[in-house]
N, C-alpha and C positions, 0 to 999 in steps of 0.2 A: 615730549611734554614733561615726563618725569625729570629729565635732565635740567629743564628750566627750573623746576621746583627745587632740585638739589642745589642749583646755582644760587637761587634766591636765598635759601636757608644758609648757605655758606657765607653769603654777603652779610646776613644778619649776625651770624656768629662772629665774623671778623670785626664788625663794628662794635659788638658788645664787648669783645676782648679789649679793644682799644679804649673803651670807656673806663676800664679799671685803672689805666695808667695815665689817661689824659682826660680828666673830667670836663674841661672846657670844650675840647674837641668833641667829646661824646655828646655834650649838650647841643652843639651845632648839628651833629649828625643824627640826633634822636629820631626825627621823622623817618629817615632811611632805615634805622635800626629796628624800629617798631612796625614799619609798614614798607617793606622792600618793594612791593608792587607799585609804589608811587613812581618808580622809575619809568613806568609806561605812560605817565600823564601826558608828556609831550606828544607821543605818537597818537594817543587817543584824541587829544585836542586837534591835532592836524587832520586825522581821519574824519572826525565828526563835525568839526566847525570850520575848517579852512575852505575858502572859496576855491583854492587851487585844486583840492581833491574833487570837489564838485565839477570843476572844469575838466579834469582828467577823466572822470566817469562819463560825462557827456561826450567828450572827445572819443572815448573808446567805443561808445555805442554808435556814434555817428560813423566812425570808421567801419564798425561791424555791419551797419546797414548798407553802406556803399559797397563793401565787398560782397555782401549777400546779393545785392541787386545785380552785380556783375556775374555772380555764379548762376543766378536764375536766368539771366539773359543767354547764357551758354547752354543751359540745360534743356533737353527736350521735354522733360517731365519734372517740374519742381517737386512733386510729391515724393520723388526718389531721393531728394536732398534732405540733409538733417543738420540742425544746429545743436551742439551739445554745450550746455552751460553749467558751471558750478552754481551754487546758491549763495552761500554766506560770503558777504563782502564783494560779491560779483553781481548778483541779482537782488539780494536783500541785505539790509544794513542792520547788524546786531550790536552796534556800538553802545546802545543804552545798557545792555547787560554788562558789558565790560567796564563801563564807567561805574555802574552800581557796585560791582565787585571790587574795583580799585578803591572806591570811596569807603568800602567796608574793610579795606586792607586784606582782601581775599585774593590769593594768587590765582587769577582766572584761567591761566593756560595749563592748569591741571584738569580742566574741563569737567569738574565735579558739579558745577551749577548749570551746565549747558542743557542737560536733559530736562530740567524744570523749565528753562527758557523755551525749549521747543514745545513744551506742553502748554505753557501759560503766557509766554512772552509775546510782545507786539513789535516785530521788526517792521521796517518800512522799506519800500522799493528803492533801489539805487537810482539816482537820477538818470533818466533816459531808458531805463530797463523796460518799462511797460510799453512805451512807444515802439521800441525795437521788436519785442516779442509779438506785439500785435501785428506789426508789419510782416514778420515771418509767417505768422499764422494765416493771415489773409492771403499771403502769396502761395499758400499750400505747402510750405516747407515743414517737415516734422521737427518738433522741438523736444529734446530730452534734457532733463535736469539731473545731472550726476553729482551727488554731494556725499560727503562723509558725515552727514547728520546721522543720528542713531537710527538704525533700521528696525528696531522693535516695532511690532504692530501698532502699539499705542502712539509711539513717537511718529511713525510714518503717517498715520492717520491725521495727527495734529499738524505735521508739516504740509500735507496735502490741503487740509482745511485752511491753513494760513495762506498758502499760495493762492487758493481760490478766492479767499476773502480780499486779498490784495489786487486781484484782477489779472493774474497771470494765465495765459491760455495753455491749452493742451495739458492740463494738470490731471493726471490719472495714475493709477497704481503702476501701470506699465511704462509710463513716461517719467516717473520720479523714481530714480534708482539710487538708493541710499546705501550706507555702509554695510559691508558684508564681504564681497569680493573686492579686489583692487579696482581703482578707477579705470585702469587699462583694460581689465577684463570686462567691465561694464560698457566701455566704449566699443569693445569688440562685438558685444551683443547688438549694439545699434548698427554697427557696420555690416551685419549680416543682411540687412534689408535696405540700408540707405548708404548714400555717399555722404560722409561727414565733411561739410565744406567750411565749417567754422567751429572753433573751440574757444570758449570764453572762460576765464578763471583768474583768480588772484594769487594762486600758488602754482609753481611750475609742474607739479605732477598732475595738474588739470589738463596738461597738454601731452605729456609723454611719460611713460613709466621709467625712463632712464633717470628722471629727477627724483623719484620716490626714495626717500631715506638716504639720499646720496650726500656726502660731505659738501660743504659750501664751495670749496675750491673746484670740486667736480661739477657742481651745478653751474658755476660761472663759466667753466670751459665748455660745457654742453650748450649754454646759451650762445656762445660764440659760434659753435658748430651749426646751430639751428637758426642763425640770424635771419635767414630768408623767410622763416615762418612768421616772425613777429610783425604785426601790422598787416599781415596777409590773411592766413587762415588761423593764426593764433592771436587772440586779443587779450592782453594782460591788464588787469585792473589794480589800482593802488590799494595796498593794505599795510598800514604802519602800526597795526595794533597787536599782531601776533605772527609767529612764524619761527622756524628753526634758526633763522638768522639772528634772533634776539639774544643769543648767547655767544655770537661770533666775536672774536677779538677785534679791536679797532686799531687802525694804523695812524700814528701821530707824527707830526713834523718833529724831527729830532733836534731842532735848533733851540737855543736857550730862550726862555720867555723874556721878552722885552716889552715893557709897558711904557708908552709915551703919551 
C-alpha cells in the first residue's frame, strides 16, 4: 500500500514539473496533478455502478451454491464442512468509502480512513451474499469470515455488529477471524475441525498463501498452476477498486497511432 502512495506522489511531482515548462499542458493536466487519486474513478464506477459487476457477483454466488450443494450431497455429516469467506468486496461492499475519499482527493489505498469506516461506515451486502450464506447456514455447514479488517477489540466488535445488522449468519467472535496472523494461518485453524470445501474472496491470498505479497508475474503463473481450483472450490469476486495490481505496468500495441 505505501508503494501505491509513493507512486501517486511521483505522478503528482512529474506533472507539476511539466507545468513549469508547458503551461497549456499543465492546465489540461491540472486535475491529475492536484488529485492523483482520480485515476481510480473508472474502476470505482465499474465496481459500484455497472450491471456487469452485479451479474458477476450473482454468478459467483450461484456457482458457490451449486458447488456447496454437491459437497453436501457427498458428505456424511454437513456439520463437518466449512465455507471460508473474505468480507470486503466479497460479502460486503465498501465502495461508498472509496468514492468519498476519491472525491475528497484522498489516496484511499493508504488505508488511513478504513478504521473509521469500520467503526461508523455502512457497507451493504454484495448481491447474492445473504442468500448464499443463509443456504449454507440452514444446511448445517460452518461459516467462517476471514478478513484483514482491523483486529483491535473495538473494530472487531464493530465489524461483528455490522455483519449481524446486515443479516449474515454465524457471526460470532470465533467465526469472524480478523487481521493478526496470516490468512493461511487462520484457515489452518478452521481446518483443524472442519473440511473447507469452499473459499470465497476477491484477492488471491484469500485462497492460498503462495499469492501473499508475491510479484504480479508470480501470481499470474500460480493462477495457471492452480487453474483446476477456480470455479470449483475457489470462487473469485471482481474488485476493480484496489489491489497491488494497481501499480503494474501496462502493455501497449507498438504500432503507430492511426486515426481514421
